[in-house]
C-alpha positions as CSV (number, residue, x, y, z in Angstrom):
1,X,-46.6,-73.5,-66.5
2,X,-46.6,-69.7,-66.5
3,X,-46.6,-68.2,-63.0
4,X,-49.8,-66.2,-63.6
5,X,-51.5,-69.3,-64.9
6,X,-50.5,-71.2,-61.7
7,X,-51.9,-68.5,-59.4
8,X,-55.1,-68.4,-61.5
9,X,-55.5,-72.2,-61.1
10,X,-55.1,-71.9,-57.4
11,X,-57.9,-69.3,-57.0
12,X,-56.0,-66.0,-56.6
13,X,-58.3,-64.2,-59.0
14,X,-58.4,-63.5,-62.7
15,X,-55.3,-63.8,-64.8
16,X,-55.0,-60.0,-64.8
17,X,-55.3,-59.9,-61.0
18,X,-52.7,-62.6,-60.7
19,X,-50.3,-60.8,-63.1
20,X,-50.8,-57.7,-61.0
21,X,-49.9,-59.5,-57.8
22,X,-46.7,-60.8,-59.4
23,X,-45.7,-57.4,-60.9
24,X,-46.1,-55.7,-57.6
25,X,-43.6,-58.1,-56.0
26,X,-46.2,-59.8,-53.8
27,X,-45.3,-63.3,-54.9
28,X,-42.3,-65.3,-54.0
29,X,-41.3,-68.6,-55.5
30,X,-39.1,-71.0,-53.5
31,X,-38.1,-68.0,-51.3
32,X,-37.3,-65.4,-53.9
33,X,-39.5,-62.6,-55.2
34,X,-40.6,-63.2,-58.8
35,X,-42.1,-60.2,-60.7
36,X,-42.4,-61.8,-64.1
37,X,-46.0,-63.1,-64.7
38,X,-44.7,-65.2,-67.6
39,X,-42.0,-67.0,-65.6
40,X,-41.9,-70.7,-66.2
41,X,-42.4,-72.8,-63.1
42,X,-42.8,-76.5,-62.4
43,X,-46.1,-76.7,-60.4
44,X,-45.9,-80.1,-58.7
45,X,-44.5,-79.6,-55.2
46,X,-43.9,-75.9,-55.7
47,X,-43.8,-73.8,-52.6
48,X,-44.7,-70.1,-53.0
49,X,-46.1,-67.2,-51.0
50,X,-48.8,-64.6,-52.0
51,X,-48.8,-61.4,-49.9
52,X,-46.7,-63.2,-47.3
53,X,-48.9,-66.3,-46.9
54,X,-47.2,-69.6,-47.8
55,X,-49.0,-72.0,-50.2
56,X,-48.2,-75.3,-51.8
57,X,-49.4,-76.0,-55.4
58,X,-52.4,-78.4,-55.3
59,X,-53.7,-79.7,-58.6
60,X,-57.0,-80.6,-56.8
61,X,-57.9,-79.3,-53.4
62,X,-58.9,-81.7,-50.6
63,X,-59.5,-80.2,-47.1
64,X,-61.2,-81.1,-43.8
65,X,-63.1,-78.6,-41.7
66,X,-64.2,-78.8,-38.1
67,X,-67.7,-77.5,-38.7
68,X,-68.9,-75.4,-35.7
69,X,-72.6,-75.1,-34.7
70,X,-74.6,-72.2,-36.1
71,X,-73.2,-72.5,-39.6
72,X,-74.8,-73.7,-42.9
73,X,-73.2,-75.9,-45.5
74,X,-74.4,-73.6,-48.3
75,X,-72.8,-70.9,-50.3
76,X,-76.1,-69.0,-50.1
77,X,-77.2,-69.5,-46.5
78,X,-80.7,-68.6,-45.4
79,X,-80.2,-67.9,-41.7
80,X,-76.8,-68.7,-40.4
81,X,-73.3,-67.9,-41.7
82,X,-71.9,-70.2,-44.4
83,X,-69.1,-72.6,-43.6
84,X,-67.4,-71.3,-46.7
85,X,-66.6,-68.0,-44.9
86,X,-64.3,-70.1,-42.7
87,X,-62.0,-70.9,-45.7
88,X,-59.5,-68.5,-47.3
89,X,-60.6,-66.8,-50.5
90,X,-58.4,-68.9,-52.9
91,X,-60.1,-72.1,-51.8
92,X,-63.5,-70.4,-52.5
93,X,-62.4,-69.0,-55.9
94,X,-60.5,-71.9,-57.5
95,X,-61.7,-72.1,-61.1
96,X,-64.0,-75.1,-61.8
97,X,-65.5,-76.5,-65.0
98,X,-68.9,-76.5,-63.3
99,X,-71.2,-73.6,-62.7
100,X,-69.7,-72.9,-59.2
101,X,-66.1,-72.1,-58.5
102,X,-64.1,-73.2,-55.4
103,X,-64.3,-76.3,-53.2
104,X,-67.6,-77.9,-52.5
105,X,-68.8,-79.6,-49.4
106,X,-69.0,-83.4,-49.6
107,X,-72.6,-83.8,-48.3
108,X,-74.1,-81.4,-45.7
109,X,-74.4,-81.2,-42.0
110,X,-77.4,-79.4,-40.3
111,X,-76.7,-75.9,-38.9
112,X,-76.7,-77.3,-35.4
113,X,-74.5,-80.3,-36.2
114,X,-70.8,-80.1,-35.6
115,X,-67.8,-82.2,-36.7
116,X,-65.9,-83.5,-39.7
117,X,-66.8,-81.9,-43.1
118,X,-64.8,-82.6,-46.2
119,X,-64.5,-80.1,-49.1
120,X,-62.9,-80.5,-52.5
121,X,-63.1,-79.5,-56.2
122,X,-62.6,-83.1,-57.3
123,X,-66.0,-84.3,-58.6
124,X,-64.9,-88.0,-58.6
125,X,-64.0,-87.7,-54.9
126,X,-67.3,-86.1,-54.0
127,X,-69.2,-88.9,-55.8
128,X,-67.0,-91.6,-54.1
129,X,-67.7,-90.2,-50.6
130,X,-71.3,-89.2,-51.0
131,X,-72.9,-91.8,-53.2
132,X,-75.0,-94.4,-51.3
133,X,-73.7,-97.0,-53.7
134,X,-70.3,-96.9,-52.1
135,X,-71.5,-97.3,-48.5
136,X,-68.8,-95.0,-47.0
137,X,-69.5,-95.2,-43.3
138,X,-70.0,-92.0,-41.3
139,X,-69.8,-92.0,-37.6
140,X,-71.9,-89.7,-35.4
141,X,-71.7,-89.0,-31.7
142,X,-75.3,-88.5,-30.5
143,X,-76.6,-86.9,-27.2
144,X,-80.2,-87.8,-26.6
145,X,-82.9,-86.1,-24.5
146,X,-83.9,-89.2,-22.7
147,X,-81.8,-92.2,-21.4
148,X,-81.0,-94.7,-24.1
149,X,-82.2,-98.3,-23.6
150,X,-81.6,-101.6,-25.2
151,X,-84.9,-101.5,-27.1
152,X,-84.0,-98.3,-28.8
153,X,-80.6,-99.6,-29.8
154,X,-82.3,-102.7,-31.1
155,X,-84.7,-100.7,-33.3
156,X,-81.8,-98.6,-34.7
157,X,-79.9,-101.7,-35.6
158,X,-82.8,-103.7,-37.0
159,X,-84.3,-100.7,-38.9
160,X,-86.9,-98.1,-38.4
161,X,-89.4,-96.8,-40.9
162,X,-89.1,-93.1,-41.5
163,X,-91.9,-90.8,-42.7
164,X,-92.2,-90.8,-46.5
165,X,-89.9,-93.8,-46.7
166,X,-91.1,-97.2,-47.9
167,X,-88.2,-99.3,-46.7
168,X,-86.9,-99.3,-43.1
169,X,-83.4,-97.8,-42.6
170,X,-81.0,-99.1,-40.1
171,X,-77.6,-98.2,-38.6
172,X,-74.6,-100.1,-39.8
173,X,-73.5,-100.0,-36.1
174,X,-74.8,-98.5,-32.9
175,X,-73.4,-98.5,-29.4
176,X,-74.3,-96.8,-26.2
177,X,-71.5,-94.5,-24.9
178,X,-73.3,-92.9,-22.0
179,X,-76.7,-92.8,-20.2
180,X,-77.9,-90.4,-22.9
181,X,-75.3,-90.9,-25.5
182,X,-74.7,-93.2,-28.4
183,X,-72.4,-93.7,-31.3
184,X,-74.1,-94.4,-34.6
185,X,-72.6,-95.4,-38.0
186,X,-74.5,-94.8,-41.2
187,X,-73.6,-95.7,-44.8
188,X,-76.2,-93.5,-46.5
189,X,-77.2,-89.8,-46.1
190,X,-80.9,-89.2,-46.0
191,X,-82.2,-85.8,-45.0
192,X,-81.9,-85.4,-41.2
193,X,-81.3,-89.1,-41.0
194,X,-79.8,-89.5,-37.5
195,X,-82.5,-87.2,-35.9
196,X,-85.3,-89.0,-37.7
197,X,-84.0,-92.4,-36.9
198,X,-83.6,-91.6,-33.2
199,X,-87.1,-90.1,-33.1
200,X,-88.5,-93.2,-34.8
201,X,-86.7,-95.4,-32.1
202,X,-88.5,-93.4,-29.3
203,X,-86.0,-90.8,-28.3
204,X,-84.8,-87.3,-29.5
205,X,-81.4,-85.9,-30.5
206,X,-80.2,-83.0,-28.4
207,X,-76.7,-82.7,-29.9
208,X,-75.0,-84.3,-32.9
209,X,-71.4,-84.5,-33.9
210,X,-69.8,-86.3,-36.9
211,X,-66.5,-87.8,-35.8
212,X,-65.4,-89.9,-38.7
213,X,-65.8,-90.4,-42.5
214,X,-64.5,-93.7,-43.8
215,X,-61.0,-94.2,-42.4
216,X,-60.6,-90.5,-41.6
217,X,-61.2,-89.3,-38.0
218,X,-61.6,-85.7,-37.0
219,X,-58.2,-84.8,-35.3
220,X,-58.7,-83.6,-31.7
221,X,-56.3,-80.7,-32.3
222,X,-58.5,-79.3,-35.0
223,X,-60.6,-76.7,-33.2
224,X,-64.2,-75.8,-34.4
225,X,-63.9,-73.4,-37.3
226,X,-60.4,-74.6,-38.3
227,X,-59.4,-76.4,-41.5
228,X,-56.4,-78.2,-42.9
229,X,-55.3,-79.9,-46.1
230,X,-55.8,-83.6,-46.4
231,X,-52.6,-85.5,-47.0
232,X,-52.1,-87.6,-50.2
233,X,-52.1,-90.7,-48.0
234,X,-55.5,-89.7,-46.5
235,X,-57.0,-89.0,-49.9
236,X,-55.8,-92.4,-51.2
237,X,-57.1,-94.2,-48.1
238,X,-60.5,-92.6,-48.4
239,X,-60.8,-93.5,-52.1
240,X,-59.6,-97.0,-51.6
241,X,-62.2,-98.5,-49.3
242,X,-64.5,-97.6,-46.4
243,X,-63.5,-98.3,-42.8
244,X,-65.2,-101.4,-41.3
245,X,-68.2,-100.5,-39.1
246,X,-67.8,-101.1,-35.4
247,X,-69.6,-104.1,-34.0
248,X,-73.3,-103.8,-32.9
249,X,-75.0,-102.5,-29.8
250,X,-73.5,-102.3,-26.4
251,X,-74.8,-101.2,-23.0
């Protein structure tokens, strides 16, 4: 693969922009400056730097982000800053066959919800993680306004009827983790689902945090607003099978 084509595929701009970066000596390949846009490189596993920033070639991009509160999972936010502004420009500019370039969020979290958010430019991965057909469990840590009781947990596990829904929805698992806290596992992603379910059970959500998707847990060292690449093993594990839900209600 030509070096300028590689940079283009990784989101560093148009081919002309990528060629300019190379000709200006701003790109190193395996530690050495390369100023030839047409240089032939083997992309898989290639380490390179652009303007002093190290990168590793990624045919498809898979990243996790610790979404902070006060951000929207939209490229055209209405009120709050977009989560995409937390990512470096190449991740936002990677060429895509679809209408929108760059990585896309796998589902959305409300502006006041924090926690694990996956982003990728792999359409199959997005479908695998987000489609309700695949029942990928997502675990939420919930802080409620009022104390949680056994009756509320029972309703959440047995199913509650939400407004504009014909069939009750239930948590795959739900356990009390504090006087006003619970951990809820869902395998579908309806609009404001956790908040609506808790309200239907007779309480109210005060704070919401997603701690896990499938087998992947948000690492404690990843601070709000930070991101990192998923490893190949993590991607394979997510695509293989969902993690089993925790057993039912406690407390």
